[in-house]
C-alpha positions in Angstrom: 30.9 125.5 124.5 30.4 129.4 125.1 32.2 128.7 128.0 35.1 127.1 126.8 35.4 130.3 124.9 35.3 132.6 127.7 37.9 130.7 129.4 40.1 130.8 126.2 39.7 134.7 125.7 40.3 135.5 129.7 43.5 132.8 129.6 44.7 135.1 126.2 44.6 138.4 127.6 45.9 137.4 131.0 48.6 135.9 129.0 49.1 139.4 127.6 48.6 141.3 130.6 51.4 139.3 132.8 53.6 139.5 129.9 56.0 141.7 128.3 56.2 142.0 124.5 58.4 142.7 121.8 57.3 143.6 118.1 60.1 143.6 115.0 60.3 143.6 111.4 63.2 143.1 109.4 64.7 142.3 105.4 66.8 139.6 105.2 69.2 138.1 101.8 69.9 134.2 101.7 72.6 133.3 99.6 73.4 129.6 97.9 72.5 127.0 95.9 69.3 129.3 95.8 68.8 132.6 96.9 66.1 134.8 98.4 64.7 137.6 100.0 62.5 137.3 102.7 61.0 140.2 105.1 58.9 139.4 108.4 56.9 140.7 111.4 56.6 139.1 114.7 55.3 139.7 118.0 57.2 137.9 121.2 56.1 137.6 124.5 59.0 137.6 127.2 58.7 135.0 129.5 60.4 133.6 132.5 61.2 136.0 135.8 64.3 137.2 133.5 62.3 137.8 130.9 65.2 136.0 128.6 62.5 133.7 127.2 61.3 135.1 123.7 58.2 133.1 122.0 55.8 134.4 119.6 53.9 133.9 116.1 55.0 136.0 113.3 54.1 136.2 109.1 57.0 136.1 106.6 57.1 136.2 102.9 59.8 135.6 100.7 61.2 135.7 97.0 62.8 132.6 96.2 64.9 132.0 93.5 68.1 131.0 91.3 70.1 131.8 88.1 70.5 127.8 87.4 68.3 124.9 86.9 67.8 123.2 90.0 66.5 119.2 90.0 63.1 118.6 92.0 62.3 114.7 93.6 59.5 113.1 94.1 57.9 114.6 96.7 55.0 112.3 98.3 56.2 109.9 101.6 54.5 107.5 100.0 55.9 107.7 96.3 59.5 108.4 97.6 60.4 105.0 99.9 62.3 103.5 97.4 65.1 104.9 95.6 64.5 103.2 92.4 60.8 104.9 92.4 61.7 108.4 92.4 61.6 110.7 89.5 63.6 113.9 88.5 62.2 117.3 87.6 64.4 119.6 86.4 63.1 123.2 86.6 64.6 126.0 84.2 65.7 129.1 86.9 62.8 128.0 89.2 61.6 131.3 91.9 58.7 131.1 93.8 57.3 133.8 96.4 55.7 131.4 99.7 54.2 134.2 102.6 54.0 131.9 105.6 52.6 132.2 109.5 55.6 130.9 111.5 56.7 130.3 115.1 59.4 132.0 117.1 62.2 131.1 119.8 64.8 133.0 121.2 66.8 133.3 124.2 68.9 136.6 125.2 72.4 135.7 126.5 73.6 138.9 126.8 71.6 142.4 126.7 73.2 142.5 123.0 73.1 138.8 121.6 70.5 136.5 121.2 70.1 132.9 119.6 67.0 131.3 118.3 64.8 129.4 115.5 62.1 130.1 113.4 59.8 127.4 111.7 57.4 128.1 108.9 53.9 126.7 109.9 51.1 127.1 107.1 50.6 129.4 104.3 50.8 129.8 100.5 52.7 130.6 97.4 52.4 132.6 94.6 54.5 131.7 91.2 53.7 131.5 87.6 53.6 128.8 85.1 57.5 128.1 84.0 59.2 125.0 81.8 61.2 121.8 83.6 62.1 118.3 82.1 61.0 115.3 83.7 63.4 112.3 83.9 61.4 108.8 84.6 62.6 106.6 87.7 63.3 102.8 87.0 60.3 102.0 88.5 58.2 104.2 85.9 60.3 102.8 82.8 59.6 99.4 84.2 56.0 100.4 83.9 55.7 102.7 81.2 58.6 101.3 78.8 62.0 102.7 78.4 63.4 106.0 79.3 62.3 109.0 78.1 62.8 112.6 78.9 59.9 114.7 78.7 61.0 118.4 77.9 59.6 121.6 78.1 56.9 120.7 80.9 54.7 122.9 82.1 55.2 123.6 85.8 54.6 125.9 89.0 54.9 126.1 92.3 52.8 124.1 94.7 50.1 126.5 96.5 49.6 125.5 99.6 52.0 125.2 102.4 52.3 123.2 105.4 55.5 122.2 107.2 55.1 118.6 108.6 58.2 116.2 109.8 60.1 114.4 106.8 58.9 114.0 103.1 54.9 114.8 104.5 55.4 118.5 104.4 54.2 120.4 101.5 54.9 123.6 99.4 57.4 126.0 100.4 58.9 126.8 104.0 61.8 128.0 105.7 63.3 127.0 108.7 66.2 128.9 110.7 68.2 129.1 113.1 69.9 132.1 114.3 72.3 135.0 116.1 70.9 138.4 116.9 72.9 141.2 118.3 71.1 144.4 119.3 72.6 147.4 117.8 70.9 150.0 119.8 67.2 150.1 121.4 65.6 150.3 117.7 68.0 148.0 115.6 69.2 144.4 115.3 71.9 142.7 112.9 71.0 139.3 112.3 72.8 135.8 110.9 71.1 133.0 110.4 71.0 129.4 108.6 68.3 128.9 106.7 66.8 125.4 105.1 64.5 126.3 102.6 61.9 123.3 101.2 60.7 124.3 97.7 57.9 122.0 95.8 56.6 122.7 92.3 54.2 120.1 90.4 53.4 119.4 87.4 50.2 119.7 84.8 49.2 116.7 84.5 50.5 113.5 86.8 53.2 112.3 84.7 55.3 110.7 87.6 55.3 107.2 89.0 52.0 106.2 90.5 50.5 109.1 89.0 53.1 111.7 91.0 52.5 115.6 90.5 54.4 116.8 92.9 58.7 117.2 93.1 60.5 119.1 96.3 64.0 120.7 96.5 65.5 121.2 99.7 68.6 123.6 99.7 70.3 125.3 102.5 71.2 129.2 102.6 73.7 131.6 105.0 71.0 134.7 105.6 72.0 138.4 106.9 69.8 141.4 108.0 68.4 144.0 109.7 65.3 144.3 111.7 63.5 147.3 113.7 62.0 146.8 116.9 59.0 148.7 117.8 58.7 149.7 121.3 
């Protein structure tokens, strides 16, 4: 076991020694059905002989909000296979603060322009209790009786974030594709298209099959500035 750890550490420092690094932090605004303010800090490694490929980890924090009421739908994959079993939760002006570790990759097309993407992997979300209205699915009505709307339900953001495939993901995560333009040695401008998965939970298991998790997926266009450490 000790030998494996030493090997991993040796490879890590060897990789650091042969790879030039790029560090930057940025602030970005997103607009769509929901809005966002996000900030990140990233440590990229320059790969390939041309050093045009950048790959590295980062941390992203955000404030996701809207002045509208937003519909959330049954989240777990095991409960959302049938459309007739999908409940609806309408949250009044939802907001949340996710903080996630993410993965970044970009390719330098020229000295000024690069294209890339980043994916949130895992993290946590903060947020207070908010009000929502629950609308039962057809399956829930067949089980519990005629359709009944439950108003003033206590809801809050799911605290655990895991970015997985399809309906298996959990919590609040951001995926982004972007174009970055280097204004000078220190600053760059970024234009992105982001996909936000946002999840809220109810205080009690009021949904079909005792579900308490509800998800909304929205897209935004974002722009902002980054500062590069040299």
